[in-house]
C-alpha positions in Angstrom: -17.8 -7.9 -28.8 -21.3 -8.6 -27.4 -20.8 -10.3 -24.1 -23.3 -11.8 -21.7 -22.0 -11.9 -18.1 -23.8 -14.1 -15.6 -23.3 -13.1 -12.0 -23.7 -15.3 -8.9 -27.4 -15.1 -8.1 -27.1 -15.4 -4.3 -26.6 -11.6 -3.9 -27.0 -8.4 -6.0 -24.0 -6.9 -7.7 -24.0 -3.7 -5.8 -21.9 -1.9 -3.1 -20.9 -3.1 -0.6 -20.0 -6.4 -2.3 -20.4 -9.6 -0.3 -17.3 -11.2 -1.7 -14.5 -11.2 -4.2 -16.5 -12.9 -7.0 -19.1 -10.1 -6.9 -16.5 -7.4 -6.9 -14.7 -9.1 -9.8 -17.9 -9.3 -11.9 -18.5 -5.6 -11.3 -14.9 -4.6 -12.3 -15.0 -6.9 -15.3 -18.3 -5.6 -16.6 -17.2 -2.0 -16.1 -13.8 -2.5 -17.7 -15.1 -4.4 -20.7 -17.7 -1.6 -21.3 -14.9 1.0 -21.0 -12.9 -0.9 -23.6 -15.8 -0.6 -26.0 -17.5 -4.0 -25.7 -21.3 -4.4 -25.4 -21.9 -5.9 -22.0 -25.2 -7.3 -20.7 -25.1 -8.4 -17.1 -27.6 -11.0 -15.8 -27.8 -10.5 -12.1 -30.1 -10.7 -9.0 -32.6 -7.9 -8.5 -31.1 -4.9 -6.8 -27.9 -5.0 -8.8 -26.6 -1.6 -9.7 -23.6 -0.8 -12.0 -23.4 2.6 -13.7 -23.5 2.5 -17.5 -24.0 -1.3 -17.6 -27.1 -2.9 -19.1 -28.5 -5.2 -16.4 -31.2 -7.8 -16.9 -32.5 -8.2 -13.3 -33.5 -11.7 -12.1 -36.1 -12.1 -9.4 -34.6 -14.5 -6.9 -36.6 -16.1 -4.0 -35.4 -15.5 -0.5 -34.9 -19.2 -0.2 -31.8 -18.8 -2.4 -29.0 -18.0 0.0 -25.2 -18.1 -0.1 -23.7 -21.5 0.6 -21.4 -22.2 3.6 -17.9 -23.5 3.1 -16.6 -23.7 6.7 -17.2 -27.5 7.1 -15.8 -30.5 5.3 -16.8 -30.8 1.6 -20.4 -32.0 1.3 -23.2 -31.9 -1.2 -25.6 -29.0 -0.8 -29.0 -30.1 0.5 -31.7 -30.5 -2.2 -34.0 -28.0 -0.4 -36.4 -25.4 -1.7 -33.6 -23.0 -2.3 -31.6 -25.5 -4.4 -34.6 -26.2 -6.7 -35.6 -22.6 -7.0 -32.1 -21.7 -8.1 -31.9 -24.7 -10.4 -35.1 -23.5 -12.2 -33.7 -19.9 -12.4 -30.6 -21.1 -14.2 -32.7 -23.5 -16.4 -34.9 -20.6 -17.4 -32.0 -18.2 -17.9 -30.0 -20.6 -20.2 -33.1 -21.6 -22.2 -33.8 -17.9 -22.8 -30.1 -17.4 -23.8 -30.4 -20.4 -26.1 -33.2 -18.5 -27.9 -31.1 -15.3 -27.9 -27.8 -16.7 -29.0 -27.8 -14.5 -32.0 -27.6 -11.4 -29.7 -24.3 -12.4 -28.2 -20.8 -13.5 -29.2 -20.0 -15.2 -25.9 -21.4 -16.0 -22.5 -19.2 -15.7 -19.4 -20.6 -17.2 -16.2 -19.4 -16.6 -12.7 -22.0 -18.5 -10.7 -20.6 -21.4 -8.5 -23.7 -23.5 -8.7 -24.3 -27.0 -10.1 -27.2 -25.9 -12.3 -25.1 -23.1 -13.8 -22.6 -25.6 -15.1 -25.2 -28.2 -16.2 -27.6 -25.9 -17.8 -25.0 -23.9 -19.7 -24.6 -27.0 -21.9 -27.8 -25.9 -23.6 -25.9 -23.3 -25.5 -24.6 -24.8 -28.7 -23.9 -21.9 -31.1 -21.7 -19.6 -29.0 -18.8 -20.2 -26.6 -19.4 -20.5 -22.9 -16.8 -19.5 -20.4 -17.0 -20.3 -16.7 -14.7 -18.5 -14.2 -14.6 -20.6 -11.0 -13.9 -18.4 -7.9 -14.0 -21.2 -5.3 -11.9 -24.3 -4.6 -13.2 -27.9 -5.1 -15.3 -27.8 -1.9 -18.7 -29.0 -3.4 -18.9 -32.6 -4.4 -21.8 -32.3 -6.9 -20.0 -29.5 -8.7 -16.8 -31.5 -8.8 -18.6 -34.5 -10.3 -20.4 -32.3 -12.8 -17.2 -30.9 -14.0 -15.7 -34.4 -14.2 -18.6 -35.6 -16.3 -18.4 -32.6 -18.6 -14.7 -33.1 -19.1 -15.1 -36.9 -19.8 -17.8 -36.1 -22.3 -15.7 -33.5 -24.1 -18.2 -30.8 -23.8 -16.7 -27.5 -25.1 -17.0 -25.4 -21.9 -14.0 -23.1 -21.3 -12.9 -23.1 -17.7 -11.0 -20.3 -16.0 -10.0 -20.0 -12.4 -8.2 -17.3 -10.4 -5.1 -19.1 -9.1 -2.8 -22.0 -9.7 -3.7 -23.3 -6.2 -7.4 -23.2 -7.1 -6.8 -25.0 -10.3 -4.8 -27.7 -8.5 -7.7 -28.4 -6.2 -9.7 -29.7 -9.2 -6.9 -31.9 -10.5 -8.9 -35.1 -9.9 -11.9 -33.7 -11.8 -11.0 -31.4 -14.7 -8.2 -29.4 -16.2 -8.5 -25.6 -16.6 -8.0 -23.7 -19.8 -6.6 -20.6 -18.2 -5.6 -19.1 -14.8 -6.4 -15.4 -14.8 -5.6 -13.5 -11.6 -8.2 -11.0 -10.4 -7.3 -7.4 -11.1 -7.9 -4.0 -9.4 -8.5 -0.6 -10.7 -5.6 1.0 -8.9 -6.5 4.5 -9.9 -9.4 4.2 -7.5 -7.4 2.9 -4.5 -5.4 5.5 -2.5 -1.8 4.6 -1.5 -0.7 5.6 2.0 3.0 5.9 2.5 3.0 6.0 6.3 0.7 5.0 9.2 0.5 6.1 12.8 2.7 4.4 15.3 -0.4 3.1 17.1 -2.1 2.0 13.9 -4.4 -1.0 14.4 -4.4 -4.4 12.7 -7.3 -5.1 10.3 -9.3 -8.1 9.3 -11.4 -7.6 6.2 -13.7 -10.3 4.8 -16.9 -12.0 5.3 -17.6 -13.1 8.9 -17.5 -16.8 8.5 -15.3 -19.6 10.0 -13.2 -20.3 6.9 -11.9 -16.7 6.8 -10.1 -17.2 10.2 -11.8 -14.4 12.2 -11.1 -16.1 15.5 -7.4 -16.5 14.8 -7.2 -12.9 13.8 -8.6 -11.9 17.1 -6.2 -14.2 19.0 -3.2 -12.8 17.0 -4.1 -9.2 17.8 -4.8 -9.9 21.5 -1.4 -11.7 21.9 0.4 -9.0 20.0 -1.3 -6.3 22.2 -2.5 -4.4 19.1 -6.1 -3.1 18.4 -8.0 -5.0 15.8 -10.7 -3.7 13.4 -13.1 -6.2 11.8 -14.7 -5.2 8.5 -17.1 -7.4 6.6 -20.6 -8.7 6.2 -22.0 -11.3 8.6 -22.2 -14.3 6.3 -22.9 -16.8 9.1 -25.1 -15.3 11.7 -24.9 -18.2 14.2 -21.1 -18.1 14.0 -21.0 -14.4 14.6 -23.4 -14.5 17.6 -21.7 -17.6 19.2 -18.0 -17.2 18.4 -17.3 -13.6 17.5 -19.6 -11.2 19.3 -18.6 -12.4 22.8 -15.0 -11.5 21.9 -15.8 -8.0 20.8 -15.4 -6.0 24.0 -13.5 -3.1 25.4 -11.0 -1.3 23.2 -9.2 -4.4 21.8 -11.6 -5.5 19.0 -14.0 -3.3 17.1 -16.6 -4.6 14.5 -17.3 -2.0 11.8 -19.7 -3.9 9.6 -19.7 -4.2 5.9 -18.1 -1.1 4.3 -18.3 0.4 0.8 -15.1 0.0 -1.2 -14.0 3.6 -0.8 -14.3 3.5 3.0 -12.7 0.0 3.2 -9.7 1.1 1.1 -9.2 4.2 3.3 -9.3 2.0 6.3 -6.9 -0.5 4.8 -4.4 2.3 4.2 -4.5 3.3 7.8 -3.7 -0.2 9.2 -0.3 -1.5 10.1 -1.2 -4.9 8.5 -4.1 -7.0 7.2 -4.5 -10.3 9.1 -5.4 -13.1 6.7 -5.3 -16.3 8.8 -7.5 -18.4 6.5 -8.7 -21.8 7.5 -9.5 -23.1 4.1 -7.8 -23.3 0.7 -8.3 -19.7 -0.2 -8.8 -19.5 -4.0 -7.4 -16.0 -4.4 -7.6 -13.4 -1.6 -8.9 -10.1 -3.1 -8.9 -8.4 0.3 -5.1 -9.1 0.6 -4.4 -7.6 -2.8 -6.6 -4.5 -2.0 -4.7 -4.0 1.2 -1.3 -4.3 -0.5 -2.5 -1.7 -3.1 -3.0 0.8 -0.3 0.6 0.0 1.0 -0.5 -2.3 3.8 1.4 -5.6 4.2 -0.2 -9.0 4.9 0.2 -11.6 7.6 -1.3 -14.8 6.2 -1.5 -18.5 6.8 0.2 -20.4 4.0 -2.8 -22.0 2.5 -4.5 -21.9 -0.9 -3.3 -19.0 -3.1 -1.7 -17.0 -0.3 1.8 -17.7 -1.6 0.8 -16.6 -5.1 -0.7 -13.4 -3.9 1.9 -12.0 -1.5 5.7 -12.0 -1.7 6.9 -13.6 1.6 9.3 -11.3 3.4 8.7 -8.4 1.0 5.0 -7.6 1.0 4.0 -9.6 4.1 4.7 -12.8 6.0 3.5 -16.3 5.4 2.9 -18.3 8.6 2.3 -22.0 9.2 -1.5 -22.4 9.5 -2.6 -22.2 13.2 0.7 -20.8 14.3 -0.6 -17.9 16.4 2.8 -17.2 18.0 4.4 -17.1 14.5 1.9 -14.6 13.4 2.5 -12.5 16.5 6.2 -12.5 15.8 5.3 -11.3 12.2 3.4 -8.4 13.7 6.5 -7.3 15.6 8.6 -7.5 12.3 6.3 -5.4 10.2 8.7 -2.5 10.4 11.1 -4.4 8.1 8.6 -4.3 5.1 8.3 -1.5 2.6 4.8 -0.1 2.0 5.9 1.2 -1.4 6.9 -2.4 -2.4 3.5 -3.6 -1.5 1.9 -1.1 -3.9 4.4 -1.9 -6.6 3.8 -5.7 -6.2 0.1 -5.2 -7.0 0.8 -2.8 -9.9 3.0 -5.4 -11.4 0.9 -8.5 -10.9 -2.8 -7.6 -10.2 -3.8 -4.6 -12.3 -7.3 -4.4 -13.7 -5.8 -3.9 -17.2 -3.8 -7.1 -17.0 -7.0 -9.0 -16.1 -9.0 -7.3 -18.8 -6.3 -8.0 -21.4 -6.2 -11.7 -20.4 -9.9 -12.1 -20.7 -10.1 -10.2 -23.9 -7.4 -12.4 -25.4 -9.4 -15.5 -24.3 -12.6 -14.1 -25.8 -11.0 -13.4 -29.2 -9.4 -16.8 -29.2 -12.8 -18.3 -28.9 -14.5 -15.9 -31.3 -11.9 -15.1 -33.9 -14.5 -13.5 -36.3 -15.8 -11.1 -33.6 
């Protein structure tokens, strides 16, 4: 098939990836190409994927990632919003003129203009994968309007929990879990007796960095932080003052290979999320290396890990419960963690699900 993939425009699709959506787009593009499809990726300037045709989009510096740590609120109609809106308008108008070049368009951008402007395409199917919960009112309302008007967009999301968050606005056509190329992720059978705990994710309030630090401190175990600083003010005011001595170390944002090696050397990944996590790719990556998860029971956490087998689910905010889980990690099997990912979250399973969806929409392709 001839597939146009539209990436989120807030960051390039290049290592190290800012978040799970960017990593997913890279894996999907590469996997579809390997399966023999003709893939064209529309992404921000600076995107790099070997063997993939990339149409680079110049994006002004005013277009920056949104923040999701506060209560749901509409994004401000500032210069960045309008710049991005015009980028999507231009992109979909160009795709409208080029519809004969593609069998299908698959968008991954979580932006109001991406949904609204995609309605310009009237000759080929349009699929949107939504990687975030219903945290942005203008997008929720846009999806509600599209659903009420019967517009033939195909909506996919990455967990049942994420789909449920949109229940008041729109149904979803499919839930397709993110998948990993497990051949690239090394499995580690054993870790050192003094192995540290690990937090891996963007440094932003909703990811629960502060609770991860508190859990490690109360458990008396070293903590490594790995991830890009998504919210500079939050890092400077709330996190940096707590990085001191030998207890907490911040390693920055790491390429995949380095991150996976680090994950395999940790006794557990701390995942004390403070929002309705739509999937949790870092947790799946850690389990693939054999490392169990200690997570707050929010969002898709219960779908991603098997409680008592590949990790522990803890009541949100229960630091003491998470500390107890740290001391019970010896009861878990690292081999079972890897097998769980192989069974439920392989790259091939994800590719097969998307390919089946594509062919159902384009039976003559």
